[in-house]
DRENTI-188435 format. One record per residue (C-alpha): x, y, z; residue in one letter. Coordinates in pm, whole numbers, padded with zeros to 5 digits, always signed. Layout:
! DRENTI-188435
XYZa ...
***
This chain:
! DRENTI-188435
+11287-09690-05762x +11275-09758-05390x +11304-10114-05264x +11092-10249-04978x +11255-10429-04686x +11120-10760-04810x +11263-10708-05159x +11599-10627-05008x +11598-10951-04808x +11510-11140-05126x +11808-10980-05294x +12028-11104-05011x +11943-11458-05116x +12068-11388-05462x +12389-11237-05330x +12500-11578-05219x +12382-11741-05537x +12599-11507-05739x +12906-11635-05560x +12827-11997-05635x +12836-11966-06010x +13113-12101-06231x +13420-11913-06358x +13419-11698-06672x +13529-11362-06807x +13382-11070-07002x +13198-10747-06933x +12889-10765-06715x +12571-10797-06916x +12323-10819-06628x +12157-10510-06488x +12006-10442-06147x +11671-10413-06322x +11704-10772-06444x +11795-10890-06095x +11495-10713-05942x +11266-10850-06211x +11374-11208-06145x +11344-11182-05766x +11029-10979-05713x +10805-11290-05714x +10996-11413-05404x +10889-11123-05182x +10570-11295-05065x +10760-11605-04952x +11020-11398-04761x +10743-11201-04594x +10503-11486-04515x +10687-11818-04542x +10505-12122-04671x +10597-12259-05011x +10783-12041-05264x +10577-11963-05573x +10677-12137-05896x +10767-11802-06055x +10991-11722-05757x +11190-12043-05800x +11189-11993-06175x +11339-11647-06126x +11607-11778-05892x +11704-12055-06134x +11701-11813-06428x +11921-11560-06254x +12157-11835-06140x +12188-11947-06503x +12229-11594-06640x +12528-11497-06423x +12791-11706-06600x +13084-11464-06614x +13290-11308-06336x +13167-10956-06423x +12805-11078-06424x +12842-11246-06083x +13009-10936-05940x +12743-10713-06092x +12461-10921-05941x +12641-10924-05605x +12692-10546-05603x +12333-10483-05709x +12206-10701-05425x +12434-10538-05171x +12310-10193-05275x +11952-10311-05242x +11993-10450-04891x +12221-10181-04748x +12089-10052-04419x +11784-10278-04405x +11663-10400-04071x +11517-10746-04105x +11415-11009-03854x +11605-11330-03799x +11300-11524-03916x +11290-11340-04249x +11665-11375-04289x +11623-11748-04228x +11352-11773-04492x +11574-11584-04735x +11873-11805-04656x +11671-12121-04715x +11507-12004-05036x +11769-12128-05285x +11751-12478-05138x +11370-12472-05145x +11400-12393-05514x +11653-12668-05585x +11954-12438-05621x +12255-12551-05419x +12484-12279-05288x +12786-12391-05082x +12802-12104-04830x +12593-11903-04588x +12408-11596-04707x +12576-11289-04558x +12528-10917-04632x +12899-10851-04572x +13009-11070-04864x +13300-10927-05065x +13174-10918-05425x +13529-10882-05561x +13610-11238-05454x +13360-11383-05703x +13572-11495-05995x 
***
């Protein structure tokens, strides 16, 4: 399955969210397919701006709640990094992506960055 540039930017948002989740431990139970499924409704907002759709914010909150263990957070992070690798995106779209968690009421304490080290999420 190929990802569009907009989908990859949306995944960048979730990369940062994965790092903000609480500590835990176990094998990863989240798949890249689940991540894509939760974030696909956000593509329109990243592409066009405006107000995020309810199902976009619902997907962000759901994914945030699902990634409760260290392996899950690292799995989400690595999935998102794979999805956005090599994507050219405009500063405006990156800004929309960076602001999306806040627009959906999810507080992440760091800047969204494609060079994030997924191994540091514990």
